[in-house]
N, C-alpha and C positions, 0 to 999 in steps of 0.2 A: 345175430346181426340184424339191426333195424336200419333200413334205409331212410334217409331224410328225417332223422329224429328231430332236427331243428325245426323243420316245418310243422311237425306234430306238436312240438312244444310251443311254437308261436301261436298255433290255434288254441292250445290249452290255456295259454296266458290270456288270450283275447276273451275266451269263454269265461275265465275266472273273473276278469274285470267286469264283463257284462253281467255276470251272475252275482255280483256283490261280494265276492270273496275278500277276506281281510287284506288290507294293503300290504302287510308284512309278507304274507304268503305269496301274493302276486309278485312282489319285488324279488322274493327268493327265486321264483321260477324264471323271472325276466333276466336275472343276473347270470343264468346258465345258458342263455341263447347262444353266446359266442363260443362256449366251450363244449357243448353237448355233442357236436360233430367235429371236435378237434382232431387233427391228424394223428396225434399221439394216443395210443391205446390207454395209457395210464391217465392221461388228462380226461379222456372220455369216461373212464370208470369213476374217477373222482367226481366229475360233474354229475353223473347219474346218481351217485351216492347222495350228493347234496339235494338233487331233485326228489329222491325218495324221502330224505329227511324232511324236506319242506311239506311233502304230501302227508307224511305222518303227523307233523305238527298241525296241519290244517284239519286233521281228523278224518282223512280219507281212508276208507277201508281198502287195504291192499291185498292182492292175491297171495296165495301161499308161496308162490315162487319167489316173492320179494320179502317174505317173512324173515329169513335169516340173513339178509344182505347187510353187511356192515354199513352203518349210516354215518356220514360226516355232518358236521354242523351246517345248519341252513345258511345259505349265502345272503339272506336278507339283510343282516346288519351291515355286511360289507357293501352290499349294493346301496344301502342308504348313505353309507359314509363317503363313498367316492362319487366324483362328478361323472355323469354319463359321457360316453364317447360316441359321437355321431360322425360316421364316415371318417374316422381317424382324427377328428377334431375334438378336443376337450371342450365341452360345453358347460358353462357355469350353470348350476342349478341353484335357484334362489331358496334359501333356508327359511323356515317359518319366522325367524327373527328379522329377516331382511325385507319382508313384505307381508302385507295383510293376507292371511290365508294361503300363503305359498306352500305347496305340498312338498314334503321331503321324499315321499314315495307316491306312486300312483294311487289315487283314491278310487274306491269302487265306482263303477259307472252307474248311469242313471236308470237303465232299463233292463228288465229281466230278459235273459237270453231267450226264454221260451216264447216271448211275445214278438221277437224280431225276425222277419224273414232273413235268411242267412246272407243274402246278397247285400243287405244293409248293415251287416254286423260290424263293418268297419266304416268309419266316416259317418255319413248321414244315417240316422237310425229311424226305421219306419215303425210307426205304431200299429199299422195294419198293412196288409199287402195288396190291397185292392188296386192301387196304382200300378204295382208291378204286374198284376194279372193283365191289366190293359196293355202294358208294354209287351207282355209275352204274346198276347193275341196278335198285336200289330207287328211284333218283332219277327222279322222274316227268318226263315231257316228251319222252322219247326211247325208242323200243323198242331192244332190244339190237341193236347193229350195224346199225341201219336208219335211213334218213333221215326223221326226224320233225321238224316245225317246232320250233325250239328254244324251250323255256321261258325266261323271263328269268333263271332261276336254274339252268339245266341246260346242261352243256357238250355241244356236238354231237360225234358221233363224228368222229375226225380223218381227214383225207386222203380224204374222200368228196365228190365234187363235188355230188351231190344233197343231201347233208346240209348243205353250206355254203349251197346255194341256199335250202334250207328255213329255215336259220337267218336268212339275210338277209330272207326273207319275214316272219318273225316280228318283225323289227326288232331282233333281238338283236345285240350286238357279239360276233362269234365269238372266243373266247379262242384262245391259241396251241394248236397240236395237242398232245395229250398222248401220252406214250410208252406203249407197251404195258406193262401190269403183269406182274409175274412174281415168283417167289420164294415166300416162305412164305405161309401162309393168312391172316395178319393183318399189316397194314402196321406197320413199326417206325419210329417218329418220333424225331428228335433234338429235344431241347428247344430252341426257337428263340432263347432268350437265352443259350445256351452261349457263353462267352467265346471269341473268336477270337484272343486275344493272351495273353501271360503263360505261366506254366508249363503251363496246360492246352492250349496250342497245340503242345506237344512231340510230335514224331512218335513213334509207337509203337516204331519201330526204335531210338529213342534213349532208352528209358526206363530202361536200366541193368540189365535182366535179360533172359535169353534167352527168346524165344517160339518155340513149335513152328512150323516152316515151314508146316505144313498149316493151323494156326490163322491165321497171317498171311495166307495165300491166301484163307481164308474172310472175314477182316476186310476185306481189300482189295476183294473181290467185293461186299461190302455197303457199301463206302464209308467204313468205319471206319479212319481212318488216324492219328488223333491221340488224345492222352489224353482231351481233352474229349469226343470222340465216344463213348468208352467210358463215361465217367462220366455222361453225359447221355442214354444209351440206357436208358430206364426199363423195368422189368420189365412184362410183359404181365399175368401173374397170379403167385400165390405158392403154394407147396406146403408143407404142414405136415409136417415130418419130426421133430417133437419126440417122436412116438410111432410105432414101427414096428408095422404091423398084421399079423395072420396073414392068410393067403390067404382064409380063410372070412369075415373081417371086411371085406373090400373090398366096395365098393358100385358097382353099374352106373352109369356116367355121371359118376363122381367120380374125382378124382385120389387116388392112394394110394401108399404105400411099403410094400414087404414084402420079406422075406428068405426064400430057398428054395435048395434044392440042385438043381443041373442034372441032370435025369434023362435027357434025350436032346436032341440038337441036330443039325440038318442041313437040307439043301435039301428043299423040298416043292414040289409043283405046285398053284398056286391054281386056283379054279374058272374063272378067266379063261384058264387055260392058261399063264400066266407062272410062271416059277420064282421062289420067294421063300425066305427063311430062317426057320425056326421052331425055337424051343427050348422045352422044357417044364421048369418048375421046380416043386418041391413042398415042402411042410412037413407037419407032423402033421395040419393041418386040411384040406388039399386040394392041388390043383395048378392051375397057371396057364400058359397058352401065351403066349410072347413072340414076336411076329412082326415081321419086317422085309420090306418089299416090294422087296427087292433081295437079292442074295446075293454071296458072295465068301469067300475064305479068311480075311480079316481078321475076319469075323463069327464063323466057326467057332472062331477062336482066342480069342475073348472069352468063349465058353461051354464051357469044358472040362467034360466029364461028371464029376459027383461034387463039383464045386466049389460052395461057398456064395456066392451072389451077392445083391446088393441091387438091386432093380428099382423104378423109380418112373415113374408116368405115369397116363394116364386108362384106366380099366377099362371094357371093353365085354363084353357077352355076345353071342357070335357063334355061331349054330347050336348053342346050348346049351353052349358052351364059354367059360370065362372067359379073356379075352385082353387083352393090352396091345400096342398097335401102336407101334413105334419108341420104346420106353421108354429112359430113362436107366439105365445099368447100371454097377456097380462091384463090386469084390471086397468081401465082407463083413468081411474082416479090417481094412479101413480105417475101418470104421464107428465104432468106439469112440474112436479118436484124432482123427478128422477133425471139426473144428468149423466148416468152411466149408460142407460139403454135407450134414451130418447134425446131429441133436440141436438143430435150430432151424427157423425158417420160412425157406425159401430161395426166391430169385427164379427165375422162368421167363421167359426173354427172347424177344421177338418176332423172327421171322426166322431162328431157329436151329433145326436139327433137335434132337431129344432127345439124341442122342449127342454133339452139339456143346455142350450146355449146361454140362457140367462144366468144360471148358476155358475157356469164356468167363466162367463164374462165378469161377474162380480168378483170371483176369486182372482182372476187375472188383474183386475183393477187394483185390488188391495195389495197383491203381491208386487205389482209395478210401483205403487206408491211407497211401499216399505223397503223393497230390496233393490230396485233398479240402480240407485246411486251407490250401492255397495259393490258393484261389479268393478273389477280392475279394468282400466282402460289399456288394452294391449298395444295400441299403436303409439309411437312416439308423438308427442305434441307437435313437434316441428313438421312431421309428415302430415298429420291431420290438418294443420293450418294451411300447409302448402296446397293440399288437394281440396280444401273446403269441405271436409267431411264433418258430419255431425258427431258429437261425443257419443260413445256407445250407449250410455245410460239414456240420453235423450232419444236416440234412434229406437231403442227398445220401447220406450213409452209411446212414441209417436206411431210405431207400427201397430200397437194394440189400440191406442186411442189417438187418432190423427188430430193434427192441429186444424182447427176449423177454417183457417184462412190460407195456410201455407201448403196444405196437402190436398191435391185435386183427386176426386173420386176415381177418375179414369186412370191416373198414374198408380193409385193404390191397388186397383183391381189388376193392373198389369204387373204389379210388384216392381214398379219403376219409380217409386217416390224416393225422396232423399233418404228416408230412413231405410228403405229396402236396399238402396244402392250402398249405404254404409255397410250393412251386413253382407251384401254380396261382395263388396270390396274386401272385407275381412276374410271371407272364404277364399277368394282368389289370391289375395296377398299372402296368406299363410301357406297356400298351395305352392305359390311361386317361391316363397322363402324356403320351404323345404326342398324344392327343386334346386334352388341356388346353393343350399348347403350340400346337397348331394353332388352337385356339379363341382363345387369347390373341393369336396372330399376326394373325388376322382382325380383331381389335379395335384393333390398334396404329395402323395408318395411317388417317387420316381418310377418310371416304367422303362420301356425300351426305345432308344433313339435309333431307328433303322437308317441304313444308308440309302438315301433317295436321290443320289447324284444323277446327273443327266445320263451317264453311261448305264447305270442300273435301270433307270426309267425306260430308256430306249430298248434294252433287252427285255424288260417286262412287257412292254407293249408289243414288241416284235413277235411274241409267240401267238398273238391273235391272228387268225386268218382273214381279218377284215380291218378296215379303218374305223376308228372310234368316231362317233358323231360329235358335233360340237358340244352338246350337253354332257356326253360321257367324258370327253376330254376335260371339261371344266371340273366335273366331279372327281376325276382321277387326280387332278392337281390338288383339290381340297383334301382328299384322303392322304396323298403323299405328304402334304405339308404337315398334317397331324402325325403321320407315322415317323416323320423326321425329328419330331420334338421328343424331349425326355418325358413330358407328361403323357400318360396313356391316352390313346385315342378313344373317344366314346362318341361315335357318330351314327346318326340315323340316315339311311339312304332311302328316299321315296322315289318311286317311278311307276308309271302306269304299266299295265300288263303288256309285256313284249317290248319294253323300252330299253332293255339291255343292261339290267343291274348285274347280271352274272358276269358280264365282261369286266365291269369295274372290280368285282370281287376277285377275278382272275389276276388282274394287274396287281392288286394289293397283295394277293397271295404270292405272286412271283417276287415282289419286293421283300417280303418276309423270308421266303425260302432262300433267296440269294444271300441273305445274311446269316444263314445257318439255322433258322428257326423253323418250327413246325406250325401248321395251320389246321384249325378245326372248322369244318363247315357243317352246321346242324340244320336239318330240314324237318318239317312236321310230319311228313308221310313217307312211307317206304318208296312209293312210286317217284316222288320228287327227289328223294335221296339217291335213288338208282340213276335217275336222269342226270343229276349233278355229277355223280361219279363217272358216268360215261363221258360227259362233256369235259370235265376237268382232266380225266385220264387221256382223252384224245388230244387235248390241246397242250397240257403241261407235261404229259408223259415223254414226248419226244425231246423235251428240254432236259431230261435226266432226273425227273422227280417222280418217286413212287407215290401213287394215289391209292388209298384203301377205302373199303366200304364197311361200315358198321350198321347192322340192322338186326331187329329182333329175330328174324326167321333164319339166321345163319346157323350152320351146323357147329357142333362143339369144337371139332378139329379146326375148322375154318376160322372160328372166333379166336381160338388160342393162337393160331399163327398170326392173325392180324394184330392181336394185342402185343405179341412179342416183337413184331416188326415196328410197331409204334413206340413201344417202350425203349427199344434199342436206338431209335432215331433213324432207322433205315427208311421207314415210311414217313414221308415229309408232309403229306396232306391227308387228313382223315375226313371223309364225308360220312354222315350218319344221321340217324334219327335220335330218339331218346337213349338209344344204346350207347351213345358217346359218353353219357354221364353216369353209366353204371360203374360200380366199384370194380376195380381190376383193369379198367381202361385208363392207362397212364401214358402221359406224354414225356418224352425226354426233355424237350425244350420248346414248350408252347409259346408262340409269340403273337399269333393273330387268331381271333375268334370271329367267324362270320356266321350270323344267325339269320336264316332266310324265313320269310313270313313270320317275323318275330312275335306278333301278337297271338300266335297259336301256342306259345309256350308260357308257362307260369314263371313268376319272378324267381322262385326257388330253383327251377330247372336251369334257367339262364345263369344264375349265380353258381350252381354246381359245376357247370362247364367251365366258367371263367376261373374257378378256383383250382383247376387242374394245371394252371400256369402261374407264374409270378408276375402280376400286373400286366397281362397281355393287352394289346390293342384290341378294340372291339368295334366291329362294323355290323349294325343290325339293319336288315333290309325289309321292306314291305311293298307289295304290289297293291295293297288296299290303300288308296289315297286317303290321307288324313286331312280333314279341314284345318285351316290355319289356326283357328282358335283352339281346336282340340289338340293339335300338335304342340301349341304353346303351353297347354296345361299338362297333358299326360307325358309329354316328352320335353319339358322345359329344361331338364338337366342334360340333354343331348345337343351336340352340334348337329345341324341338319343340312342335308344336301338333297337336291331335287333334279331328277332327269326329266326334263319337260320337252323332249324331242324324240320322235320315233325314228328307228332306223329306216334307211331308204328301202323302197320296195314294199312296204307294208301298206295295204289298202284298207280303208275303213270298212267295218263290217255292217252290212245292211240288216237292220233289226225290224221285225214285224211281230205284232201281237195278233193271235188268232184265238177264236173260241173253240169249244169242243166240237161244234158242228162243222168247223172248217179244217178238221184234221186231214181230210183227203187232199186239200190244197197243199198242205205241208208235205204229204207223201209224194205228191206230183213233183214238187220242187226238189225233194231229196232224190227222186228217181232221175230227174234231169241231170243233177250233179254227178250221181253215180255213173250215168251213161257216159260222162266225159272223163271217167277214170278217177274222180275225186272220192273222198271218204267222208263219213258223217258220224257225229256223236248224237245219241238220243239219251237224255238224262232224266231219270225218275227220282222222286224224293224218297221212295221206300225200296228196300231190298226185296221183301216178300209181301204177299197180300196181308192186309190187316182187316180184322173183323169190325174195327171201330171207325174206320174212315173209308169212304167209298172213293178210293184213288187207285189208279193203276200202279203196279210195282214193276221193278226192273225185270224180275224173273219171268212173270207172265207177259210183260211187254216184249221181251226178247222172243218168246214163242209166237206172239201175234205178228211181230214184224217179219219173222221167217216166212209166214204165209203171204204177207203183203209184198215182200221182195224175194221171191223164191230163187231168182237168178243170181242173187248175191249172198255172200257168207255173212251171217250175223254173229257177233261175239257178245259175251256177257262179262262185265267186270264190276265187282263190288268189294267192299272192305272185309267181308266175312270169308273171302277166298284165302287160301294159303298163299304164302309168298311165291313159291314156284308157279302156282296156277296163275297168279296175277302177272308174273314175269312173262309167262308163255303167251298170255292173251295180248299184252302190250307189245311184245315182240312181233306177233303176227299182225297186229294193227300197223305198227311202224313199217313193216315190210310188205304191207298192202295185201296180205293174205286174208285179212278181215276187212270188208268194205264198210260195214255199219256196226259201230260199237255201242251197245246198250249198256249204260253204266249208272252209278249213283254219283254223288259229289266227290267220290274218290279221285276224280280227274280235275277237281276244281283248281288246283295250283300246280304249275310247273310243267304239265304234260305238253310236249312240243312235237307235233306231227304236222309239218308244213303242208302235206297233201290234203289234210282235212279242211273242208270248206263249208260245212254245215253243222250248226249246233242247234238241235231241237230240244226244248226243255218242257217236259210235261208238268202239269200242275204248277206253272210258273208263279202263280200268286202265292205259293207256299214258301218261296225263297226270298231272301233279303236282297236289297239293291247291290250291296257289295258282293254278295255271292253270285248273283246273276252276272255282274260285270266280270267277275273272275272266270265264270264258266264261258262267257262270250269270248274271253281272251284266248280260249283254246283254239279258235279258228282265226283266220286272217293273218296267219303266220307265214304264209307263202305269197307268191305274186298273184295268185288267182283271186277273183272277187269272191267274198265269203258272205254267208248269211247266218243270222241267228233268229230262230222262230220260237216265240214264247206262246205256248198253248195253255190258256187259262181256263179254269173251271167256271161253271155258271155262278155258283155262290161265292162271290169274292167281295171283300169289303171295299169301302171307298179308298182306304189307304193302299190296299193291294192294287187297285186300279191306278192310283196315282203313281205307284212304283213302276208299274209296267209302262205307263206313258212316259215316264222319265227315261226309261231304258230305250224306248222307241225313238225319242227325240234327241238323245245325246249319247255320244261315245266318249266324252271327256270324263275321265275318272274322278276329277276333282269336283265337277258339277254334280256328278252322281253322289259323291261323298257328302257334299253339303246338304243335298236333299235327304240323304239317309240320316244325317245328324238331326235335321229338322223333324223328320218323321219319328225317329226312334229315341232320340236323346243320347247324351254322351255315355251314360252308364251302359246302356244296351249296345251302343255302337262299338265300343272297344273292349268292354269287360274289365272294369276297374279292379275286380278281385284279383285278376291275373297281373294287372299292371302295377299293383302295389301302391296305388295313388288313392288318397281319400276321395270319396264321392262328394258331389255338390248338393246341398240342400236348398240354398237360396239363389245362388248365381245361376244364370242361364247363358250357355256359351254363344247362342245365336243373338241374344238380346244384349249381352254385356261385353261384347267384343272390345269396346273402348276401355273398359275396366281391366280386362286381361292384359292389354299392352302396358297400361300404366302400372299395374301390379308387378309385372315382370321387371320393368325398368327399376322401380323403387326397391324391390326385393334384392335384385342383383347389386344395386348400389350399396345397400346396407351390408351385404356379405363381403363385397369387395373392400369396403372400408373397415369392417370388423369381422374378419373371417371366423373367429371363435365366439362371436356374440358375447364378449366379455364386458362391454361397457355397461355402466349402471342403468342407462336409459333403455337398454335392451333386455333387462331382466324379465319384464312382463312378456316380451316377445318370445323368449326361450320357453317360458312356462306355457304360453298359448300354443307354441309350435309343437311342444311335446304332446300336449293333449290332442291337438289336431291330427298328428301323424301316428300317435299311439305306438311308438317304437319302430315303425316301418322304415325310418331313416337309416337303420342299421344296414339295409340292403343297398348301400351307396353305390356299389360297383355294378349294379344290375341295370341293363338298359330297359 
């Protein structure tokens, strides 16, 4: 028995595409995605036989266990013959005869798997991972190279047992290990909608003109092997070479171009003791040092003394000397006749050394001239004219070689020129088009029309021991309206920490159970699942509904009894962790799925739970506020509700940032609260002491605090404890037998102890904004004034300082989320590997908010008018959509 074989097969298909496996074999594997986990055993066996047949045909060496397996014919021909089905919609695939270069099967992708950090394996492809490394340093939730409990939006360091354990503790789903970054200082990305078929799939070795072998080696190393790879590698910045400056006119920290005569050149010894190469060039206004941190005869040959040279690069003042490090250089006699490298704004490409820029720029110029016009225009002409967008071919040419009059240097450097905005719109539009298709697919097949009459609604709300706030009442109406329709509900509920999302889920659950259906509530951690179980049982139990709990630590007899009660229909509401999606957990009549802290689950996990019913309604909830632009992109296929009002009696939490030396002030504040009968959390980023990071850990921290507060009982809670141990500690804390709870981020979500009034967070600079906001939400849940103390280490970055200042200034989750998005970027913020959404390579959610709105409106209009995308003018849309999403639209029913 193999669990989630479909997920494994999806990853194999993706790796096959990226690795250049033949299209027939990729199609054969892709065709089995829907059948490999089919409910019927015979269907599964037949599908596996076809998978093995495809592997054999591809020349894969199979283990002995599969040697004697009867093999059925590969499904590749069938897959090629039939139109693909996206979310239950038959989508027309353009045949080769119907359009230039239209693929009948997926073509091999452009970049070798080995060169791509795995986070970029879908959507935008990275040539190197240096940019990701920067994100990981800034990305809160994990110290560099150290086991920190993983934030819901932070990837744990790979291949470290302790880091994986900490990730599991936090309830996060660990992504695939990421490869080590390397290469240039900034990641170079390929535009994720670059065509993989037609003329742009031509290998560079077949482009019709000779390439320098050294350039070919550099391109291969960076994964650039096809024409499209070159054309869609976008410049990092631009250099204005319309005017040549004198040396005296150059400015520190700015890029510049100057001409001078080589006065001297040769090897020198740097202050580090290493030998490097330095040349000095001069003009009538001054002199400039040109330095390369390596040496060799080839460098000396490039700087003959007395020769006029053009140098371009960033100028620095080092020890009082004007200097360019690793500039681009060329003989001055080429300057007048050369229109590619001079007398214009020229591109500077990511991932290439300065001395490699010239050769790659020449290649890009020739490729753009020859191949740009051969790319299919994916957008309908009517839409392009309506929005005033450049044709794609022109946009690509102008991105590489801007128009001298129409493209301003400032806009080019900000990637906000007309050409950049055209490519950004394409990314956002196809993202929204995929969302619209997914959204339409959810609505196609009939679901359950629940009885949401006034009588049923009053009984559902009547079980609550409190009145709904205005915001909660509004959201309950939106949810009830969806549940009353035949189309399945697919709604995202956002609400800040403590806003009362669980109350809305209870009302929705009552509506479903009154109609004879069962409800599944899935939470990311055992602590949160146990708390939900207690809450639902306390409030819904008296109404006559049995509530059960499913978690990994249960005994065999207890698990079997719960499964039988659920399968028989006696248990009406099941609360659990990932245990709910295990094989053998079956519902008799599942009607509603509630997923709490939904971003902590992978797409496949959510899909597995929803498949335990027949088109159930789905309500996904998050207390991590999502910025509007991110919600429109990552959740464009969901209807959205927002609880923007806090329940009465909640007081704002006072937040203060303290340094290491001010810890005693924090202890005094904690002592004052404990003296009034309150309780306190102290959160540490590590469970145990680490040899690699000088940070306090929860285990030693608890021992130290016992000495600081001898008159109070100190408890310890972390994810490595067994289920009964955690239950006992939390029970003691809830019943006030423990006054001070030392813990890790295991308490990040859902823990509700109203008497706790202080949250102290050690090494606060190591946590992300969203995680800090979630932790702060554990206090301020009662009527007493509450406090959050952020204790930061001495060596903290500027970004870490900014994060802490945001926390000190604001308690608004959406303000914090916007700042988090600004600091970390959308990929790190939400984790697109888990959301099943392509990443963005050109578009920027903060910069291109206007394009997101327009893209969503236009994409939904197209799908509303042509749900199956069958019209002739939409053929190129279908092809681009398939390449952009790479098969992930099949998960249409997943939130």
